[in-house]
C-alpha positions, 0 to 999 in steps of 0.5 A: 318627170325625170330631169333629162339634163341630169342622170340619176344612177338609180333610175334604172334597175340592176336586176329583174324579176323572173318572167317569161313570155312567148315570142316575140314578146310584148312591152306591157307584160314586162316588169319593169316597163322599159324606158323608151324615152317617152318622158325624157327625150327632147328633140332639137330639130336634127332630123327636120324634114327627113323620112325614115323607115325603121324595121321592128319599130314597134317596141324596144330599141326600134320604138325608142329610135322612132320616138327620138326620130319623130321628136327630132323632126322626121316622119317615120314608118315602122314595120312589125310582126302581126302579133305585135300590133298592140305595140306598133299602135302605141309607137305610131301614137307617140310619133303622132304626139311629136307632130310627125307623120307615122305609119305602120305595116305588119310584115314578116321580113323573113320573106323577100316579097314582104321586104319589097312591099314594105319599102314600097309602102314607106316610099308611098306614105312618106313620098320618099326615104332618107334613112333606113334603120335595119333594126328587126332581129330575132334570137332564141337561146339554145339549151342543147348542142349545135348538133341539135340546133333546129333547122327551122330556128336557124332559118328564122334567125338568118332570114330575120337578121341577115337576109332581110337586111340585104333585101331591104337595102337592095330595095331602098338604095334606088330611093336614096340620094347623097346625104341619105344613110343606112343604119344597121343594128349589130350587137355586142354578140358580134364581138363577145358571143354567148354560146347559147346565141351561136346563130344570132351572134353569127348574124351580127358579125356578118352585119358588121362586115356588111356595114363596112363593105356597103359603106365602101360601095355607096360612099361615092354616091354620098350615102353613108352606112353605119351600125350600132352595136348595143349591149344587153338592152331591156326589150321584149326579146329578153323575157321571150327568148331567154331562160328565166334565170338569165333574165334575172341576171340580165346585164349584170356582166357589164362594167356598169353593172346593169342592163341598158334601156332602149332610151340609152341606145336611141341617141346613137341612131340619132347621131348617125342619121343627123346630116350636120353631125355625122356627115363624115361618119361612114363604115363604123360600128358604134358601141352602146354596151355599158362598157363591154368592148367592141373591138 
């Protein structure tokens, strides 16, 4: 088991073999397997007694955050697409191993009614909510010009990445109280957009605006709103939505020279959720980008 107190610069790969999956992609088919902190994340009670809802918590960053939250003492509900049930079951098992209550619900967040159902489910399962992590996202790299961007793809990207954030937040806010928080998953794409991810990048820029704006609205109620902007992170979304040649070079354009792992992003979500550490942090976007700028 790696020593969590020391970082080995050779622990994580700097390049990946060519590979391709059908969307949304599954963890076990990835080479190499992502690190979600299964063997390294050690909690210290920073979220003891809190209740969290994490969308897209089955794999990638969502799984890493779920593991970290559970090991910090939180009970966790995750959502997932029905096609991702295998990943979701693995994540909820890891929550249980941490001694916390975990539950899953397979829902398509592109429909408002399912977003409302998810919040009702989470509140019923956990007896309330203290943390909402809007993590679920979808992208698909374009190979053609904007004039050929399919309406179906644009609709799916907007509904998954942006509409669901509005719908879930609307449903969750009545259940939150002073000290609660909302954390949105932004992206380096909001600051340095790739041409092939035009629609995805636009939603992430909107999420930044949403985060800062909502923090002003909810601040008087004592509810904090922040976002995390990851850089290139090795998740199932990459082999499922990028060309094979792009996967091979994934993350090499960062100053650190490699892609990040989900386990390297989760601590940012823990910090922003921790009442004792981030009580005066609201309306900010925290970059975890391997050195690429988020300003």
